N, C-alpha and C positions, 0 to 999 in steps of 0.2 A: 504494500500500500504506500509506496514512496510518493511523497508530494500530495497525497490525498488530504482534503480538508477534514479535520476531526469531526466526528459525530457529536452533536451537542444535545444534552439532556437537561431537564429541569433540576434533577438532583442525582447524586451518585453516592453509593455506600460501599466502602472498602474496609475489610478487617483482616486481622491475623496475617500480617506481612512478615512479622518476626525478623525485622532488620537486626543484624547483629548475630544471626545464626547462619550456619553454612547452608542450611536447607532453604533459606529464603530465595525466591525466584525474582530477585530485584530487576534483572534485565527484562524479564517478561512484563513486570509491572510498568517499567518505564515505557515499553512499547505500547502497552494498553493506555497509559495516560497521554501518550503522544497522539493517539488516534481517537481519544474520547475526552470530552469536556463537559462541564456542568456548571450551572449557576450556584448550586449549593452542593457542598461535598462534606460527607461525614466519614471520619476515620474511626471505625467502630471497635477500637481496642486492639491490643497486642501488635501495634504497629512496630514498636521497638521491643526487642526481647531482652529485657533487663536480667532475667534469670541466667541466660547463657552468657551475656556480656560479663556478669560477675564471675562466672566460671572460667571463661576463656575469651579474651578480647578478640573480636573478629568484626572488622568494619572496612570492607573494601570500597573502592571508589563508586561502584554501582549502588551501594547502599546510601552513600552520600548524595548520589545523583537523584535518587528517589525523593529525598528530603528537599533538595533544591528544586525539583520539578513541582512539588506541592507548594513550596513557598512562592514560586513563580506564578502559579495559578492564583494564589491569594493576592499577589501584587496586581494581577490583571483584573481583579474584582470579584473572584469567586469567594463566597462565604464558606469558610472551612471550620468545622467543629471537630476537635479531637476528643473522643470518648475514651477514657482510660480503661484498660483491662487488667487482668491479673499479672501478665508478664511485664506490663509497663505501669504497674500500680504506683510507682514513684510519681507519676503525673497527677495523681489524685490530690496531692497537696497543693497543686497550682490551679485548682478549679476557679474559673472566672478570669484567669490571667491570659493575656494575648501574647503570642510569640510570633512575630513576623506576620501578623494578620490572622493567625490561627488561634482560636479560643479553646481552652481546655475545660471539659465538663465530665461529670460522672454519668449523667444521663441527659437526654434532651427529648423534647416533643417536636416532631416534624409534622407540618400540615401539608398534605398533598394538594395538587391542583384541583382535585375534585372534592376537597373539603374533609378528607379523612385525617384523623389525628393518630399518629404512630409514635409509640414509645421507642426511642433509640437507646440501646444499652448493650454493653458487651455481653453480659450474661453469666460471667463467673460468679456473680453474687448468688446464683441459684445452683451452683455446683457444690454439693455438700462435701466432696472430697477436698476441694480447694480451701474451704473455710473450716472444716472440722478435723481434718487430718492433713495438716500442711506437709508433713514429712512424706505422706503417701503421694501427694501431688507432685513433690519434687522427684520421688522415685518413678512416678509415671512419666515425668518429663525425660528422665534418663532412658526409660523404656522406649519412648517415642523416638529419641535420637537413634537408638539401636535399630528400630524399625526403618527409619530413613536410610541408615547405613545398608541394611539388607536391600532396600529399594535400589540403591545405587549399584550394588553388586549384581542384582538380578537384571537391572536395566542394561548394564554393560554386557552380560552374558547373552541376553536376548538380542542385543544389537549385533553381536558377533555371529549369531545364528540366523540373522535376518528376520527376527520375529518382532511384532509390534510391542509397544510399551504395555507393561502390566505392573500395577502397584500392589505390593504386599500389604502396606498399611491400609490402603483403601479396601482391599479384599477383606482384611480382618474386620474393618469397621462395619461392613454390611453383612458379614457372615457369622461373626462371633455373637452368640445370643446376648451376652451381657452388654456388648457394645451397642447392639440394636436397641436393647431395652433402655440403656442410658440415654440414647438419642431421643427415644419416645418420651421418657420421663422429663428430659430437659425441655422439650417442646411444650409439654403439658404445663410445667411450672412457669414458663415464660408467658404462655397465653393467659394463665391465671393472674399473673402480675399485671398484664395489660388490662384485664377486667377490673382489678383493684384500682388501677390508675385511671379508669373511666375513659379509655381510649379505644380506637377501632382496631388497633393491631400493634405488633411489636417487630422491630428490626434489630437483630443481634448477630453475634459471631460466636467465638469461643470454641465450638465443637468441630470446626472445619468441615461442615456438611451443609452445602448450599441448598436452600429449599424455599419455595413459596407455597404455603398450604393454608387452607381455611379450616378453622376449628369453630364450627357453628358461626357465632357472630364476631369472631376475632380472626384476623389474618396474621399468620406467623411467617416471618421472612428471615432467613439466615443468609448472610453474605458469602459464606464459604471461607476461602483462605487463599494465600499466595505462597503456600508451601507445597501443597499437593495438587489441588484442582484448578487453582488460578482463576477465580471467579469474582465478580462484582455484581451488585444490584444497582439498577438505574431506574429512575422515574421519568417516564415520558411527559410531555407537556400537557397531556390530557389526564395525568394522574395514574396511568397504567404502570405497574411495576414489572420488571423483567430481570432475569438472571443472564448476565453475559459471561461467556467463557473465552478466555484468552486464546485457546486453541482454535476457536471458531472465528476469531477476529482476523488473524493472519492466515494466509493460504497454506503456509507450511511452517511447522515448528522447527527451530534450529536443531541440527543434528546433535544427538546426545541429550536432548531436553527430556524432562520428566513430567510433561503435561499429561494429565489423564483424560481419557474419554469419560465425561461426567456420568455418574450413576446415581440412581435414587436409593432410598433406604432399603429397597428390596433387591438391589443389585442390578436393576434394569438400566440400560443406556438412556441418557437424557438427550433428546433431539435438540439440535441447534435452533436458536430463535430465528 
């Protein structure tokens, strides 16, 4: 898409970039931001991975380029809100503070073009492991690192054999019963919080599983992530919400990329918009 004008939306929601981790697909996000723009942008938590940076400092130029790209959009007039997550919880102490035109918040209410009110929140507040067993959350983080290492090894072997990409971590997420049950429970808790907040829906991240679903009177939207599936949620100017997949934006993914074919909670392929 060289030289193409960026697609413009009313609003854009991005989460779980995990800048500072080796698994972050920063180059892919830069491509996505180059070809997509919005008047309103929400960064829905875990944009920076403070947990991994404390363990091992990793900040290549591409991660800095993501930050600069977002700051440039703010300078050009985009309204950008940074919702803090659990991996970047250090940002919660700066609620209401502006950094280069980006305001930090713990949660926000977004009003769509068609008048719906949506709660924007990272979602870790409703993860009982993160809040009640901190040591187990850190252990799980190490396990996730191991799963991503397995992904890289499997990806390389499949490339040598001429086979398409397959993700071990994504396979586990949709096939291991406890993981599936966790996703369902997380969605239920977030929709209940939306009802308590007297809004029409919720937009969150945290579990790295993009989805747009309706639970009776409440719409549940998850932005996905930029570690495995490389997805974002956008609002069209008529208020319609849509999941965009980076792999469907560009005609070909770079050789050696780890972009997934998006799948739903039952393991079925999600068609491109």
